[in-house]
The first five atom37 places (N, CA, C, CB, O) and aatype in JSON, in Angstrom:
{
  "aatype": [20, 20, 20, 20, 20, 20, 20, 20, 20, 20, 20, 20, 20, 20, 20, 20, 20, 20, 20, 20, 20, 20, 20, 20, 20, 20, 20, 20, 20, 20, 20, 20, 20, 20, 20, 20, 20, 20, 20, 20, 20, 20, 20, 20, 20, 20, 20, 20, 20, 20, 20, 20, 20, 20, 20, 20, 20, 20, 20, 20, 20, 20, 20, 20, 20, 20, 20, 20, 20, 20, 20, 20, 20, 20, 20, 20, 20, 20, 20, 20, 20, 20, 20, 20, 20, 20, 20, 20, 20, 20, 20, 20, 20, 20, 20, 20, 20, 20, 20, 20, 20, 20, 20, 20, 20, 20, 20, 20, 20, 20, 20, 20, 20, 20, 20, 20, 20, 20, 20, 20, 20],
  "atom_mask": [
    [1, 1, 1, 1, 1],
    [1, 1, 1, 1, 1],
    [1, 1, 1, 1, 1],
    [1, 1, 1, 1, 1],
    [1, 1, 1, 1, 1],
    [1, 1, 1, 1, 1],
    [1, 1, 1, 1, 1],
    [1, 1, 1, 1, 1],
    [1, 1, 1, 1, 1],
    [1, 1, 1, 1, 1],
    [1, 1, 1, 1, 1],
    [1, 1, 1, 1, 1],
    [1, 1, 1, 1, 1],
    [1, 1, 1, 1, 1],
    [1, 1, 1, 1, 1],
    [1, 1, 1, 1, 1],
    [1, 1, 1, 1, 1],
    [1, 1, 1, 1, 1],
    [1, 1, 1, 1, 1],
    [1, 1, 1, 1, 1],
    [1, 1, 1, 1, 1],
    [1, 1, 1, 1, 1],
    [1, 1, 1, 1, 1],
    [1, 1, 1, 1, 1],
    [1, 1, 1, 1, 1],
    [1, 1, 1, 1, 1],
    [1, 1, 1, 1, 1],
    [1, 1, 1, 1, 1],
    [1, 1, 1, 1, 1],
    [1, 1, 1, 1, 1],
    [1, 1, 1, 1, 1],
    [1, 1, 1, 1, 1],
    [1, 1, 1, 1, 1],
    [1, 1, 1, 1, 1],
    [1, 1, 1, 1, 1],
    [1, 1, 1, 1, 1],
    [1, 1, 1, 1, 1],
    [1, 1, 1, 1, 1],
    [1, 1, 1, 1, 1],
    [1, 1, 1, 1, 1],
    [1, 1, 1, 1, 1],
    [1, 1, 1, 1, 1],
    [1, 1, 1, 1, 1],
    [1, 1, 1, 1, 1],
    [1, 1, 1, 1, 1],
    [1, 1, 1, 1, 1],
    [1, 1, 1, 1, 1],
    [1, 1, 1, 1, 1],
    [1, 1, 1, 1, 1],
    [1, 1, 1, 1, 1],
    [1, 1, 1, 1, 1],
    [1, 1, 1, 1, 1],
    [1, 1, 1, 1, 1],
    [1, 1, 1, 1, 1],
    [1, 1, 1, 1, 1],
    [1, 1, 1, 1, 1],
    [1, 1, 1, 1, 1],
    [1, 1, 1, 1, 1],
    [1, 1, 1, 1, 1],
    [1, 1, 1, 1, 1],
    [1, 1, 1, 1, 1],
    [1, 1, 1, 1, 1],
    [1, 1, 1, 1, 1],
    [1, 1, 1, 1, 1],
    [1, 1, 1, 1, 1],
    [1, 1, 1, 1, 1],
    [1, 1, 1, 1, 1],
    [1, 1, 1, 1, 1],
    [1, 1, 1, 1, 1],
    [1, 1, 1, 1, 1],
    [1, 1, 1, 1, 1],
    [1, 1, 1, 1, 1],
    [1, 1, 1, 1, 1],
    [1, 1, 1, 1, 1],
    [1, 1, 1, 1, 1],
    [1, 1, 1, 1, 1],
    [1, 1, 1, 1, 1],
    [1, 1, 1, 1, 1],
    [1, 1, 1, 1, 1],
    [1, 1, 1, 1, 1],
    [1, 1, 1, 1, 1],
    [1, 1, 1, 1, 1],
    [1, 1, 1, 1, 1],
    [1, 1, 1, 1, 1],
    [1, 1, 1, 1, 1],
    [1, 1, 1, 1, 1],
    [1, 1, 1, 1, 1],
    [1, 1, 1, 1, 1],
    [1, 1, 1, 1, 1],
    [1, 1, 1, 1, 1],
    [1, 1, 1, 1, 1],
    [1, 1, 1, 1, 1],
    [1, 1, 1, 1, 1],
    [1, 1, 1, 1, 1],
    [1, 1, 1, 1, 1],
    [1, 1, 1, 1, 1],
    [1, 1, 1, 1, 1],
    [1, 1, 1, 1, 1],
    [1, 1, 1, 1, 1],
    [1, 1, 1, 1, 1],
    [1, 1, 1, 1, 1],
    [1, 1, 1, 1, 1],
    [1, 1, 1, 1, 1],
    [1, 1, 1, 1, 1],
    [1, 1, 1, 1, 1],
    [1, 1, 1, 1, 1],
    [1, 1, 1, 1, 1],
    [1, 1, 1, 1, 1],
    [1, 1, 1, 1, 1],
    [1, 1, 1, 1, 1],
    [1, 1, 1, 1, 1],
    [1, 1, 1, 1, 1],
    [1, 1, 1, 1, 1],
    [1, 1, 1, 1, 1],
    [1, 1, 1, 1, 1],
    [1, 1, 1, 1, 1],
    [1, 1, 1, 1, 1],
    [1, 1, 1, 1, 1],
    [1, 1, 1, 1, 1],
    [1, 1, 1, 1, 1],
    [1, 1, 1, 1, 1]
  ],
  "atom_positions": [
    [[11.6, -34.74, 6.51], [12.6, -34.21, 5.56], [13.06, -35.09, 4.33], [13.8, -33.88, 6.34], [14.08, -34.85, 3.68]],
    [[12.24, -36.1, 4.1], [12.71, -37.1, 3.4], [12.68, -36.87, 1.82], [11.97, -38.25, 3.82], [13.48, -37.32, 0.99]],
    [[11.5, -36.0, 1.59], [11.4, -35.51, 0.26], [11.36, -33.88, 0.1], [10.15, -36.14, -0.33], [11.14, -33.18, 1.09]],
    [[11.55, -33.39, -1.01], [11.76, -31.97, -1.12], [10.26, -31.29, -1.16], [12.69, -31.63, -2.47], [10.13, -30.07, -1.0]],
    [[9.13, -32.17, -1.4], [7.87, -31.53, -1.36], [7.49, -31.05, 0.22], [6.78, -32.57, -1.97], [6.69, -30.12, 0.32]],
    [[7.93, -31.55, 1.23], [7.63, -31.4, 2.52], [8.06, -30.02, 2.9], [8.22, -32.44, 3.32], [7.38, -29.49, 3.77]],
    [[9.02, -29.38, 2.43], [9.68, -28.14, 2.79], [9.48, -27.21, 1.58], [11.23, -28.35, 3.14], [10.1, -26.15, 1.61]],
    [[8.73, -27.45, 0.56], [8.47, -26.53, -0.61], [7.66, -25.3, -0.03], [7.61, -27.31, -1.83], [6.51, -25.4, 0.41]],
    [[8.29, -24.3, -0.09], [7.51, -22.98, 0.18], [7.57, -22.08, -0.72], [7.86, -22.32, 1.27], [7.46, -20.92, -0.32]],
    [[7.72, -22.28, -1.99], [7.7, -21.56, -3.06], [6.26, -20.85, -3.42], [8.19, -22.41, -4.07], [6.14, -19.84, -4.11]],
    [[5.24, -21.55, -2.84], [4.03, -21.04, -3.02], [3.82, -20.1, -2.3], [3.14, -21.79, -2.91], [3.06, -19.26, -2.78]],
    [[4.3, -19.86, -1.06], [4.2, -18.96, -0.14], [4.87, -17.6, -0.51], [4.71, -19.54, 1.03], [4.39, -16.48, -0.35]],
    [[6.12, -17.93, -1.05], [6.9, -16.73, -1.51], [6.29, -16.21, -2.71], [8.38, -17.03, -1.79], [6.5, -15.04, -3.0]],
    [[5.54, -16.96, -3.48], [4.86, -16.33, -4.73], [3.98, -15.34, -4.52], [4.15, -17.23, -5.5], [3.79, -14.42, -5.31]],
    [[3.27, -15.52, -3.19], [2.18, -14.56, -2.68], [2.83, -13.18, -2.68], [1.62, -14.95, -1.14], [2.22, -12.25, -3.19]],
    [[3.92, -13.01, -2.2], [4.58, -11.79, -1.88], [5.14, -11.25, -3.02], [5.57, -11.92, -0.91], [5.58, -10.12, -2.85]],
    [[5.26, -11.76, -4.23], [5.81, -11.21, -5.43], [4.73, -10.44, -6.29], [6.44, -12.34, -6.23], [3.62, -10.95, -6.48]],
    [[5.05, -9.29, -6.77], [4.17, -8.38, -7.51], [3.79, -9.24, -8.93], [5.01, -6.83, -7.8], [4.69, -9.86, -9.5]],
    [[2.61, -9.25, -9.39], [2.38, -9.71, -10.62], [3.01, -9.07, -11.92], [1.1, -9.71, -10.7], [2.94, -7.84, -12.03]],
    [[3.5, -9.66, -12.72], [4.28, -9.08, -13.82], [3.71, -8.16, -14.71], [4.74, -10.02, -14.57], [4.44, -7.43, -15.39]],
    [[2.22, -8.09, -14.8], [1.69, -7.31, -15.79], [0.99, -6.15, -14.78], [0.64, -8.21, -16.86], [0.13, -5.42, -15.28]],
    [[1.31, -5.99, -13.58], [1.0, -4.92, -12.67], [1.47, -3.54, -13.21], [1.63, -5.2, -11.32], [2.67, -3.32, -13.39]],
    [[0.55, -2.64, -13.47], [1.06, -1.19, -13.69], [0.51, -0.33, -12.6], [0.61, -0.58, -15.12], [-0.66, -0.38, -12.23]],
    [[1.49, 0.5, -12.08], [0.92, 1.34, -10.91], [0.18, 2.54, -11.5], [2.12, 1.87, -9.89], [0.77, 3.18, -12.37]],
    [[-0.96, 2.89, -11.17], [-1.81, 4.09, -11.4], [-1.38, 5.25, -11.2], [-2.83, 4.1, -10.76], [-0.6, 5.39, -10.26]],
    [[-1.71, 6.27, -11.9], [-1.21, 7.55, -11.57], [-1.76, 8.02, -10.25], [-1.51, 8.52, -12.65], [-1.03, 8.76, -9.6]],
    [[-3.01, 7.69, -9.71], [-3.47, 7.95, -8.48], [-2.68, 7.45, -7.38], [-4.68, 7.49, -8.4], [-2.43, 8.15, -6.4]],
    [[-2.23, 6.13, -7.54], [-1.32, 5.48, -6.47], [0.08, 6.12, -6.38], [-1.13, 3.95, -6.77], [0.66, 6.29, -5.3]],
    [[0.61, 6.47, -7.6], [1.96, 6.82, -7.65], [2.01, 8.44, -7.21], [2.56, 6.5, -9.18], [3.01, 8.79, -6.58]],
    [[1.24, 9.18, -7.43], [1.19, 10.64, -6.76], [0.25, 11.06, -5.68], [0.92, 11.59, -7.74], [0.08, 12.26, -5.47]],
    [[-0.45, 10.06, -4.93], [-1.25, 10.11, -3.97], [-0.78, 11.23, -2.76], [-1.38, 8.7, -3.55], [-1.59, 12.05, -2.31]],
    [[0.52, 11.17, -2.33], [0.97, 11.54, -1.27], [1.45, 12.95, -1.6], [1.91, 10.61, -0.75], [1.35, 13.88, -0.8]],
    [[2.01, 13.06, -2.91], [2.41, 14.54, -3.2], [1.31, 15.2, -3.55], [3.43, 14.76, -4.28], [1.35, 16.37, -3.17]],
    [[0.25, 14.88, -4.18], [-0.92, 15.47, -4.64], [-1.6, 15.88, -3.13], [-1.84, 14.37, -5.67], [-1.88, 17.08, -3.06]],
    [[-1.84, 15.26, -2.19], [-2.61, 15.71, -0.99], [-1.76, 16.61, -0.1], [-3.12, 14.49, -0.17], [-2.3, 17.47, 0.6]],
    [[-0.56, 16.44, -0.1], [0.3, 17.27, 0.87], [0.47, 18.65, 0.17], [1.81, 16.54, 1.18], [0.58, 19.72, 0.77]],
    [[0.47, 18.48, -1.15], [0.66, 19.86, -1.99], [-0.66, 20.71, -1.77], [0.9, 19.57, -3.75], [-0.61, 21.89, -1.44]],
    [[-1.68, 20.12, -1.95], [-3.05, 20.54, -1.94], [-3.29, 21.25, -0.45], [-4.07, 19.21, -2.23], [-3.82, 22.34, -0.26]],
    [[-2.73, 20.31, 0.6], [-2.95, 20.91, 2.05], [-2.19, 22.05, 2.19], [-2.57, 19.97, 3.21], [-2.67, 23.08, 2.66]],
    [[-0.89, 21.96, 1.76], [0.02, 23.09, 1.94], [-0.5, 24.46, 1.23], [1.43, 22.67, 1.36], [-0.19, 25.54, 1.74]],
    [[-1.32, 24.41, 0.01], [-1.86, 25.47, -0.61], [-3.13, 25.94, 0.06], [-2.06, 25.15, -1.96], [-3.53, 27.1, -0.09]],
    [[-3.75, 25.04, 0.8], [-5.24, 25.31, 1.22], [-5.06, 26.04, 2.67], [-6.23, 23.78, 1.33], [-5.91, 26.82, 3.09]],
    [[-4.07, 25.76, 3.28], [-3.72, 26.2, 4.67], [-3.67, 27.88, 4.58], [-2.18, 25.49, 5.17], [-4.31, 28.56, 5.38]],
    [[-2.91, 28.43, 3.63], [-2.89, 30.0, 3.56], [-4.04, 30.47, 3.12], [-1.88, 30.58, 2.7], [-4.41, 31.56, 3.57]],
    [[-4.92, 29.72, 2.08], [-6.11, 30.08, 1.5], [-7.13, 30.12, 2.72], [-6.5, 29.05, 0.33], [-7.9, 31.08, 2.82]],
    [[-7.15, 29.13, 3.61], [-8.15, 29.21, 4.84], [-7.94, 30.26, 5.77], [-8.13, 27.98, 5.65], [-8.87, 30.91, 6.24]],
    [[-6.7, 30.47, 6.08], [-6.14, 31.85, 6.87], [-6.67, 33.04, 6.17], [-4.44, 32.02, 6.88], [-7.27, 33.85, 6.88]],
    [[-6.53, 33.29, 4.86], [-7.08, 34.4, 4.18], [-8.55, 34.48, 4.22], [-6.65, 34.39, 2.85], [-9.08, 35.59, 4.24]],
    [[-9.28, 33.39, 4.24], [-10.76, 33.32, 4.28], [-11.19, 33.72, 5.74], [-11.31, 31.82, 3.89], [-12.16, 34.46, 5.95]],
    [[-10.34, 33.16, 6.8], [-10.8, 33.5, 8.13], [-10.49, 34.95, 8.46], [-10.17, 32.57, 9.17], [-11.21, 35.56, 9.24]],
    [[-9.47, 35.49, 7.89], [-9.17, 36.98, 8.18], [-10.07, 37.99, 7.23], [-7.51, 37.25, 7.9], [-10.03, 39.2, 7.47]],
    [[-10.86, 37.52, 6.2], [-11.56, 38.08, 5.42], [-10.75, 38.89, 4.4], [-12.43, 38.74, 6.13], [-11.03, 40.03, 4.03]],
    [[-9.72, 38.15, 4.02], [-8.79, 38.97, 2.87], [-9.15, 38.41, 1.63], [-7.09, 38.83, 3.03], [-10.03, 37.55, 1.65]],
    [[-8.66, 38.7, 0.59], [-8.84, 37.88, -0.79], [-8.05, 36.67, -0.72], [-8.35, 38.7, -2.11], [-6.9, 36.63, -0.29]],
    [[-8.7, 35.67, -1.16], [-8.22, 34.21, -1.02], [-6.81, 34.06, -1.5], [-9.14, 33.22, -1.84], [-6.09, 33.24, -0.91]],
    [[-6.32, 34.77, -2.51], [-5.06, 34.45, -3.13], [-4.18, 35.51, -2.75], [-5.13, 34.3, -4.63], [-3.16, 35.63, -3.42]],
    [[-4.41, 36.44, -1.63], [-3.59, 37.57, -1.0], [-2.31, 36.65, -0.53], [-4.46, 38.47, 0.38], [-2.48, 35.51, -0.1]],
    [[-1.08, 37.22, -0.65], [0.11, 36.58, -0.34], [0.27, 35.44, -0.99], [0.26, 36.36, 0.93], [0.38, 34.38, -0.36]],
    [[0.29, 35.49, -2.33], [0.61, 34.36, -3.31], [2.01, 33.51, -2.84], [0.84, 35.07, -4.88], [2.18, 32.29, -2.81]],
    [[2.88, 34.5, -2.51], [4.05, 33.72, -2.22], [3.97, 32.71, -1.22], [5.04, 34.52, -1.86], [4.64, 31.67, -1.27]],
    [[3.04, 33.04, -0.19], [3.04, 31.89, 1.05], [2.35, 30.67, 0.3], [2.02, 32.39, 2.62], [2.84, 29.57, 0.56]],
    [[1.39, 30.68, -0.51], [0.69, 29.8, -1.12], [1.66, 29.02, -1.96], [-0.38, 30.42, -1.83], [1.59, 27.79, -1.9]],
    [[2.5, 29.56, -2.7], [3.64, 28.76, -3.49], [4.81, 28.13, -2.49], [4.42, 29.85, -4.6], [5.32, 27.03, -2.72]],
    [[5.09, 28.79, -1.58], [5.96, 28.19, -0.56], [5.38, 27.09, 0.02], [6.32, 29.1, 0.47], [5.87, 25.96, -0.1]],
    [[4.34, 27.32, 0.68], [3.85, 25.81, 1.52], [3.28, 24.89, 0.47], [2.5, 26.03, 2.81], [3.07, 23.74, 0.84]],
    [[2.99, 25.17, -0.71], [2.71, 24.22, -1.83], [3.98, 23.27, -2.15], [2.31, 25.06, -3.16], [3.89, 22.08, -2.45]],
    [[5.11, 23.98, -2.05], [6.37, 23.35, -2.51], [6.91, 22.61, -1.35], [7.41, 24.4, -3.06], [7.59, 21.61, -1.52]],
    [[6.63, 23.06, -0.17], [7.02, 22.31, 1.06], [6.2, 21.17, 1.25], [6.96, 23.14, 2.28], [6.69, 20.17, 1.77]],
    [[4.88, 21.19, 0.86], [3.81, 20.23, 0.73], [4.27, 19.11, -0.2], [2.53, 20.9, 0.2], [4.13, 17.95, 0.19]],
    [[4.87, 19.4, -1.53], [5.29, 18.51, -2.33], [6.54, 17.76, -1.86], [5.46, 19.12, -3.5], [6.72, 16.59, -2.21]],
    [[7.47, 18.46, -1.01], [8.53, 17.8, -0.56], [8.23, 16.81, 0.44], [9.42, 18.67, -0.12], [8.76, 15.7, 0.45]],
    [[7.19, 17.29, 1.5], [6.9, 16.21, 2.44], [6.1, 15.1, 1.86], [6.2, 16.74, 3.6], [6.31, 14.01, 2.39]],
    [[5.07, 15.14, 0.73], [4.61, 14.24, 0.23], [5.57, 13.3, -0.37], [3.8, 14.69, -0.5], [5.37, 12.1, -0.2]],
    [[6.67, 13.74, -1.1], [7.62, 12.82, -1.71], [8.4, 12.03, -0.61], [8.61, 13.6, -2.63], [8.71, 10.84, -0.73]],
    [[8.67, 12.75, 0.42], [9.27, 11.97, 1.55], [8.41, 10.89, 2.15], [9.63, 12.89, 2.65], [8.87, 9.8, 2.47]],
    [[7.25, 11.2, 2.27], [6.19, 10.09, 2.82], [6.06, 8.95, 1.94], [4.71, 10.66, 2.99], [5.93, 7.82, 2.4]],
    [[6.11, 9.25, 0.4], [6.02, 8.05, -0.49], [7.28, 7.26, -0.46], [5.73, 8.44, -1.94], [7.24, 6.03, -0.5]],
    [[8.43, 7.95, -0.37], [9.65, 7.18, -0.02], [9.58, 6.33, 1.23], [10.78, 8.1, 0.14], [9.91, 5.15, 1.23]],
    [[9.21, 6.87, 2.11], [9.33, 6.21, 3.43], [8.2, 4.89, 3.35], [8.96, 7.4, 4.74], [8.46, 3.78, 3.82]],
    [[7.05, 5.22, 2.74], [6.12, 4.1, 2.5], [6.75, 2.91, 1.78], [4.95, 4.6, 1.68], [6.64, 1.78, 2.25]],
    [[7.42, 3.17, 0.63], [8.06, 2.2, -0.34], [9.09, 1.44, 0.73], [8.91, 3.03, -1.77], [9.03, 0.22, 0.89]],
    [[10.0, 2.22, 1.42], [11.15, 1.61, 2.0], [10.52, 0.62, 3.45], [12.33, 2.98, 2.42], [11.16, -0.32, 3.92]],
    [[9.1, 1.1, 4.02], [8.74, 0.35, 4.85], [7.97, -0.85, 4.45], [8.2, 1.02, 5.62], [7.94, -1.83, 5.2]],
    [[7.33, -0.84, 3.27], [6.72, -1.97, 2.66], [7.88, -3.05, 2.15], [5.8, -1.44, 1.44], [7.74, -4.27, 2.15]],
    [[8.98, -2.36, 1.74], [10.05, -3.46, 1.24], [10.59, -4.23, 2.34], [11.3, -2.81, 0.49], [10.87, -5.43, 2.3]],
    [[10.76, -3.2, 3.62], [11.5, -3.78, 4.89], [10.31, -5.0, 5.44], [11.84, -2.33, 6.24], [10.65, -6.09, 5.9]],
    [[9.18, -4.65, 5.32], [8.24, -5.64, 5.73], [8.3, -7.07, 4.83], [6.8, -4.94, 5.63], [8.41, -8.21, 5.29]],
    [[8.2, -6.71, 3.58], [8.38, -7.87, 2.8], [9.6, -8.75, 2.8], [8.23, -7.49, 1.61], [9.55, -9.97, 2.62]],
    [[10.5, -8.21, 2.98], [11.81, -8.9, 3.25], [11.82, -9.54, 4.73], [13.05, -7.8, 3.08], [12.51, -10.53, 4.99]],
    [[11.18, -9.04, 5.47], [11.24, -9.65, 7.0], [10.23, -11.08, 6.71], [10.45, -8.34, 8.43], [10.49, -12.18, 7.2]],
    [[9.06, -10.8, 5.84], [8.27, -11.9, 5.79], [8.81, -13.17, 4.8], [6.93, -11.36, 5.38], [8.49, -14.34, 5.0]],
    [[9.67, -12.72, 3.7], [10.36, -13.66, 3.01], [11.49, -14.28, 3.94], [10.89, -13.02, 1.74], [11.83, -15.44, 3.7]],
    [[11.99, -13.73, 4.79], [13.05, -14.32, 5.52], [12.32, -15.16, 6.47], [14.01, -13.3, 6.19], [12.77, -16.3, 6.55]],
    [[11.22, -14.86, 7.3], [10.69, -15.8, 8.13], [10.06, -16.93, 7.32], [9.74, -15.17, 9.03], [10.1, -18.05, 7.83]],
    [[9.46, -16.77, 6.05], [9.06, -17.95, 5.35], [10.18, -18.87, 5.03], [8.38, -17.6, 4.14], [10.01, -20.08, 5.18]],
    [[11.34, -18.39, 4.59], [12.52, -19.37, 4.31], [12.9, -20.03, 5.57], [13.81, -18.65, 3.71], [13.2, -21.22, 5.52]],
    [[12.92, -19.36, 6.73], [13.53, -19.87, 7.89], [12.68, -20.81, 8.66], [13.92, -18.8, 8.71], [13.13, -21.59, 9.49]],
    [[11.39, -20.71, 8.33], [10.36, -21.64, 9.21], [9.36, -22.39, 8.05], [9.3, -20.55, 10.43], [8.15, -22.18, 8.04]],
    [[9.89, -23.12, 7.29], [8.96, -23.67, 6.2], [7.94, -24.68, 6.94], [9.86, -24.49, 4.95], [7.0, -25.11, 6.27]],
    [[8.06, -25.07, 8.23], [7.14, -25.95, 8.95], [5.75, -25.25, 9.22], [7.81, -26.39, 10.31], [4.7, -25.83, 9.5]],
    [[5.95, -23.89, 9.09], [4.75, -23.11, 9.4], [3.98, -22.94, 8.12], [5.1, -21.72, 10.03], [2.9, -22.35, 8.11]],
    [[4.44, -23.4, 7.15], [3.76, -22.93, 5.79], [3.58, -24.21, 4.91], [4.73, -21.77, 4.93], [4.12, -24.37, 3.81]],
    [[2.66, -25.2, 5.59], [2.62, -26.5, 4.86], [1.83, -26.19, 3.47], [1.84, -27.72, 5.81], [1.35, -25.06, 3.37]],
    [[1.68, -27.04, 2.46], [1.11, -26.74, 1.1], [-0.38, -26.57, 1.32], [1.43, -27.91, 0.01], [-0.9, -27.3, 2.16]],
    [[-1.11, -25.71, 0.69], [-2.59, -25.76, 0.91], [-3.35, -26.91, 0.31], [-3.18, -24.54, 0.39], [-2.96, -27.39, -0.76]],
    [[-4.31, -27.35, 0.88], [-5.05, -28.45, 0.45], [-5.98, -27.76, -0.59], [-5.81, -29.23, 1.65], [-6.61, -26.74, -0.29]],
    [[-6.02, -28.35, -1.84], [-6.84, -27.8, -2.93], [-8.11, -28.58, -3.14], [-6.06, -27.77, -4.22], [-8.05, -29.69, -3.67]],
    [[-9.29, -28.04, -2.75], [-10.65, -28.43, -2.61], [-11.51, -27.85, -3.63], [-11.13, -28.09, -1.32], [-11.35, -26.66, -3.89]],
    [[-12.44, -28.54, -4.26], [-13.5, -28.27, -5.11], [-14.7, -27.36, -4.41], [-14.01, -29.64, -5.59], [-14.91, -27.37, -3.19]],
    [[-15.3, -26.75, -5.13], [-16.51, -26.01, -4.41], [-17.41, -27.07, -3.85], [-17.39, -25.04, -5.44], [-18.01, -26.92, -2.78]],
    [[-17.49, -28.09, -4.55], [-18.61, -29.0, -4.05], [-18.09, -29.61, -2.74], [-19.0, -30.2, -5.15], [-18.93, -30.07, -1.96]],
    [[-16.83, -29.66, -2.43], [-16.43, -30.08, -1.09], [-16.55, -28.95, -0.02], [-15.0, -30.59, -1.15], [-16.59, -29.26, 1.17]],
    [[-16.59, -27.81, -0.38], [-16.54, -26.73, 0.4], [-18.22, -26.43, 0.87], [-15.75, -25.49, -0.49], [-18.64, -26.42, 2.03]],
    [[-18.9, -26.22, -0.2], [-20.15, -25.87, 0.11], [-21.08, -26.97, 0.75], [-20.69, -25.37, -1.06], [-20.97, -28.12, 0.34]],
    [[-21.97, -26.67, 1.71], [-22.86, -27.47, 2.32], [-24.15, -27.7, 1.65], [-23.06, -26.98, 3.5], [-24.75, -26.74, 1.18]],
    [[-24.6, -28.8, 1.55], [-25.88, -29.19, 0.72], [-27.06, -28.25, 1.33], [-26.28, -30.96, 0.88], [-27.21, -28.03, 2.53]],
    [[-27.76, -27.82, 0.39], [-28.74, -26.8, 0.62], [-30.1, -27.55, 0.51], [-28.59, -25.56, -0.42], [-30.45, -28.12, -0.53]],
    [[-30.8, -27.52, 1.57], [-32.25, -28.19, 1.56], [-33.31, -27.17, 1.94], [-32.35, -29.46, 2.61], [-33.4, -26.75, 3.09]],
    [[-34.22, -26.75, 0.81], [-35.08, -25.82, 1.27], [-36.1, -26.17, 2.31], [-35.67, -25.37, 0.24], [-36.6, -27.3, 2.26]],
    [[-36.44, -25.4, 3.16], [-37.28, -25.57, 4.18], [-38.55, -24.63, 3.77], [-36.55, -25.21, 5.56], [-38.52, -23.4, 3.7]],
    [[-39.75, -25.51, 3.5], [-40.91, -24.74, 3.39], [-42.13, -25.1, 4.08], [-41.2, -24.65, 2.16], [-43.14, -24.41, 3.96]]
  ]
}
């Protein structure tokens, strides 16, 4: 503990940060809502198909289950964000409390990592 370099874990904390230029895609943002809504609509469509009724018969059921699916998808998205945030907070706390487990990485060049290749003919 003589110098500050020994306990510097900023490199490890930087791994957990989101890149500033990151933009969340539409697919990532609405994945849960989209799939749960489609599932909610496809359940009565499948039931109608199995009972040999017109696929869109009982449209109120399709709409109701689609809205319920949207709500479930929104809940799942919120829960995933909270879970990931909780996990990241625990990791940050562990890194700060146990800097001895995170020594600075040794930077090597590719020439030091790769083994010399000798062709065998």
